[in-house]
C-alpha positions in Angstrom: -17.2 -54.4 24.7 -17.1 -51.2 25.4 -13.5 -50.7 26.6 -12.2 -52.3 23.0 -14.7 -49.6 21.0 -12.8 -46.6 23.1 -9.6 -48.2 22.6 -10.5 -48.5 18.8 -12.1 -44.9 18.4 -9.1 -43.5 19.8 -6.9 -45.4 17.1 -8.7 -43.6 15.2 -9.0 -40.1 16.1 -4.9 -40.5 17.0 -4.4 -41.9 12.6 -6.8 -38.6 11.4 -4.6 -36.4 13.5 -1.3 -37.9 11.7 -2.6 -37.5 8.3 -3.9 -34.1 9.1 -0.4 -33.1 10.1 1.2 -34.7 7.6 -1.1 -32.5 4.9 -0.4 -29.2 6.3 3.7 -30.4 6.3 4.0 -30.5 2.8 1.4 -27.8 1.6 -1.5 -30.7 1.4 0.6 -33.5 0.5 -1.1 -36.8 0.3 -0.9 -39.9 -2.3 -3.9 -40.8 -4.1 -3.1 -43.8 -6.8 0.6 -43.2 -6.1 0.8 -39.8 -7.2 2.0 -37.5 -4.2 -0.5 -33.6 -4.6 1.1 -30.7 -3.8 -1.4 -28.0 -4.0 -1.2 -24.1 -4.0 2.3 -24.3 -4.4 3.7 -20.2 -4.8 5.5 -20.0 -8.1 5.7 -16.2 -8.0 4.5 -13.1 -6.5 3.3 -9.9 -8.4 1.7 -6.2 -7.6 -1.8 -6.8 -6.7 -4.7 -3.7 -6.4 -4.5 -4.8 -2.4 -1.1 -5.9 -2.4 1.4 -8.8 -3.8 -0.6 -11.1 -5.6 0.4 -15.1 -4.8 0.3 -17.0 -8.3 0.1 -20.8 -7.6 0.2 -23.9 -9.4 -0.9 -27.3 -7.7 1.9 -30.5 -9.0 0.8 -34.4 -9.1 4.3 -36.5 -9.3 3.6 -40.1 -9.7 5.8 -42.6 -7.8 8.2 -43.8 -10.9 11.1 -45.4 -10.8 13.1 -42.6 -12.5 11.9 -38.8 -11.9 9.2 -38.3 -14.5 9.0 -35.5 -17.2 6.6 -33.2 -16.7 3.1 -32.2 -18.4 2.2 -28.3 -17.4 -1.2 -27.8 -18.0 -3.3 -24.0 -18.7 -6.3 -23.8 -18.5 -8.4 -21.9 -20.7 -11.8 -19.3 -20.0 -11.3 -16.5 -22.2 -8.1 -15.3 -20.2 -10.6 -13.3 -17.7 -12.2 -16.7 -15.9 -11.4 -19.8 -15.2 -9.2 -22.2 -12.5 -6.4 -24.8 -12.5 -8.0 -26.8 -10.4 -9.3 -30.1 -12.0 -6.6 -30.5 -15.0 -8.2 -31.8 -18.5 -5.0 -34.3 -18.5 -4.7 -35.6 -14.8 -4.8 -39.0 -16.7 -1.2 -38.3 -18.0 0.3 -39.1 -14.4 -1.3 -42.5 -14.5 1.3 -43.1 -17.7 4.7 -41.9 -16.3 4.3 -38.2 -16.1 3.9 -35.7 -13.7 1.4 -32.8 -14.4 1.6 -29.2 -12.8 -1.8 -27.1 -13.5 -1.0 -23.5 -13.3 -2.8 -20.1 -12.7 -2.0 -16.6 -14.2 -3.2 -13.4 -14.5 -6.8 -12.3 -15.9 -7.3 -9.9 -18.4 -8.7 -7.5 -15.1 -5.6 -7.6 -13.4 -3.1 -7.1 -16.2 -3.4 -6.8 -20.0 -1.0 -8.9 -22.4 1.8 -9.6 -22.3 1.2 -10.6 -18.7 -0.1 -13.6 -19.0 2.3 -15.1 -20.7 5.0 -13.6 -18.6 3.6 -15.2 -16.0 3.6 -19.1 -17.8 7.2 -18.6 -18.3 7.9 -17.9 -14.8 6.2 -21.0 -13.7 8.1 -23.4 -16.3 11.1 -21.2 -14.9 10.4 -22.3 -11.4 9.6 -25.9 -12.4 13.2 -26.1 -13.5 14.5 -24.1 -10.4 12.2 -27.3 -7.8 12.4 -30.0 -9.7 14.5 -32.5 -7.3 12.2 -30.8 -4.4 10.0 -32.2 -5.8 10.9 -35.4 -7.4 10.0 -35.1 -11.4 12.1 -34.3 -14.1 12.3 -30.6 -15.7 15.2 -31.1 -18.3 11.9 -32.3 -20.7 8.7 -29.9 -20.2 5.4 -30.5 -22.7 2.8 -27.8 -22.3 -0.8 -28.2 -22.6 -4.0 -26.0 -22.9 -7.1 -25.3 -23.9 -8.6 -22.1 -25.4 -7.0 -19.5 -24.1 -4.3 -21.5 -22.4 -3.8 -23.1 -25.6 -2.9 -19.6 -26.8 -0.5 -19.6 -24.0 0.7 -22.8 -24.7 1.2 -22.1 -28.3 3.5 -19.1 -27.2 5.8 -20.8 -24.6 6.2 -22.9 -28.0 7.0 -20.4 -30.1 8.7 -17.0 -28.3 11.7 -18.6 -26.7 14.0 -15.5 -26.3 11.7 -13.6 -27.2 12.7 -10.6 -24.3 9.7 -8.6 -24.5 7.5 -11.8 -23.6 10.1 -13.6 -21.4 9.6 -10.9 -18.3 10.9 -11.2 -14.8 8.4 -12.6 -12.8 9.4 -15.2 -10.4 12.7 -14.6 -11.1 15.2 -17.8 -12.1 16.3 -15.7 -14.7 19.4 -18.0 -15.2 17.0 -20.9 -16.4 15.1 -21.8 -19.7 11.6 -20.9 -20.2 11.8 -22.9 -23.2 9.6 -26.0 -23.7 10.3 -29.1 -25.2 6.7 -30.0 -26.6 3.1 -28.4 -27.0 -0.4 -29.7 -27.2 -2.9 -27.1 -28.4 -6.8 -27.5 -27.9 -8.3 -24.8 -30.2 -6.3 -21.9 -29.3 -6.5 -18.8 -31.2 -3.2 -18.2 -32.7 -3.1 -15.2 -34.8 -5.1 -12.5 -33.9 -4.4 -10.6 -37.3 -5.9 -13.7 -38.8 -8.5 -13.5 -36.3 -9.4 -9.4 -36.5 -10.4 -10.7 -40.6 -12.2 -13.9 -40.6 -14.3 -13.2 -36.9 -14.8 -9.8 -36.4 -17.5 -9.6 -34.4 -15.9 -11.8 -32.2 -12.2 -10.1 -32.5 -13.3 -6.4 -31.4 -16.0 -6.9 -28.8 -16.4 -8.2 -25.8 -17.9 -11.6 -26.8 -14.1 -12.6 -27.2 -12.0 -12.1 -24.0 -9.0 -11.0 -25.9 -11.0 -8.3 -27.0 -9.2 -7.1 -23.4 -6.1 -8.9 -23.2 -5.0 -6.9 -25.9 -6.5 -3.6 -24.7 -8.9 -3.2 -26.9 -11.1 0.3 -26.7 -13.7 1.7 -28.9 -14.0 -1.5 -31.1 -10.1 -1.8 -31.8 -7.3 -3.3 -31.0 -3.9 -2.1 -31.8 -2.2 -3.9 -34.5 1.2 -4.0 -32.8 -0.8 -5.6 -30.0 -2.6 -8.1 -32.5 1.1 -9.4 -33.4 2.8 -9.5 -30.3 0.3 -11.8 -28.9 -0.3 -14.0 -31.7 1.8 -17.4 -31.7 2.2 -17.4 -35.6 4.4 -13.9 -35.1 7.4 -16.1 -34.1 7.4 -19.3 -35.7 10.8 -20.6 -36.4 13.0 -23.9 -37.4 13.6 -24.6 -33.6 10.7 -24.6 -32.2 9.2 -27.8 -30.2 6.6 -30.7 -31.9 3.1 -29.4 -31.8 0.1 -31.6 -31.6 -3.7 -29.8 -32.1 -7.0 -30.2 -31.4 -10.1 -28.7 -32.9 -13.6 -29.2 -33.5 -15.0 -28.5 -37.1 -17.8 -27.3 -35.5 -16.2 -24.5 -33.1 -17.9 -21.0 -33.8 -16.0 -19.8 -31.0 -12.4 -20.1 -32.2 -12.4 -20.8 -36.2 -10.6 -23.8 -37.2 -8.4 -21.0 -39.4 -6.7 -20.2 -36.7 -5.4 -23.9 -36.4 -4.9 -24.4 -39.9 -2.8 -21.4 -39.7 -0.4 -23.4 -37.4 0.1 -25.7 -39.7 0.7 -24.2 -42.6 3.8 -22.0 -40.4 5.1 -25.4 -38.9 4.9 -27.2 -42.2 7.2 -23.8 -44.2 9.5 -24.2 -41.6 10.3 -28.0 -41.9 8.7 -28.6 -38.2 6.9 -31.7 -36.9 2.8 -30.8 -36.6 -0.3 -32.4 -36.9 -3.9 -30.9 -36.4 -6.6 -34.0 -35.1 -10.2 -32.6 -36.0 -13.3 -33.4 -34.6 -16.0 -33.9 -36.7 -19.0 -32.5 -35.5 -17.6 -31.0 -32.0 -17.8 -27.3 -30.8 -15.5 -25.1 -28.3 -14.4 -27.8 -26.2 -16.1 -31.1 -24.6 -14.9 -34.8 -23.0 -14.3 -36.4 -26.3 -11.0 -33.9 -26.4 -9.4 -35.3 -23.6 -10.8 -38.8 -23.5 -10.8 -42.2 -25.0 -8.9 -41.9 -28.8 -8.1 -38.2 -28.2 -6.2 -38.9 -25.0 -4.5 -42.4 -27.3 -3.1 -39.9 -29.3 -1.9 -37.1 -26.8 0.0 -40.0 -24.8 1.7 -41.4 -28.6 2.7 -38.1 -28.8 4.0 -37.8 -25.5 6.1 -40.7 -25.9 7.3 -40.2 -29.0 8.8 -36.7 -28.1 10.5 -37.5 -24.8 13.8 -38.5 -24.7 14.7 -42.4 -24.4 16.5 -43.6 -21.8 19.7 -44.2 -23.9 19.7 -40.7 -24.9 19.6 -39.8 -21.5 22.3 -41.6 -20.5 24.0 -40.5 -23.5 23.7 -36.8 -22.9 25.0 -37.9 -19.1 
């Protein structure tokens, strides 16, 4: 009996050693519910106070019959904190989509437009590495909450704006354009915010004050316009789905109304879903009916099989 137990223990130990080796080979790659996970992938290097700063993303690719399209998640927390870990839209990987969750420089490291430069670098990297990791990056949707929602909106509206494109990460021959945007209560117009919410716009109550280089209670009007997705709305922008709580005091719902106004004027596809009594965040935005609305939006916007065959 002891000999059998010892043999069984040896098998278990060897199995664990093999699993660990596999993780190391693919940068912590493994399968969970048929989703391959690749963590800490470096998409760019930028100068830092103590040498080069690595910009990283986590990638989740479900096993599907065809390479799945990808959704990019950008976390929030005032452009000064937050983490790419535990992205809010992980459920998309159970519904035929790959998911990438990225980190970007905070305002204490660099002011705007460094953050959108980083995000655009991530989009280009994802296109450059699609075949390697098994997803389809011809069609990319981007989503984010709060500060991440702001950056998602910028990715959608500022295509080909040289000042916001930057050269972070290289792959400059590839497009940083995205094909669909989901914004959760992100600021869209800092000029408007300075009028309707000055107590936040021009103080450290809001992360945008440091993001835009604020000083002595003032932010340069040129920076407010440069960082505002509203500045760049044009007739070729991608479809937009917005979520906002009616009781949000951190980012007022007028920021989302502003995007609807501009999208409507340009004849673009936009929908604003307001959650009655909801504040700045919470599970209601990412579960239940809210997630069903997200999935319906993604499924409606992604190219059909017939469209893909026709383009080949």
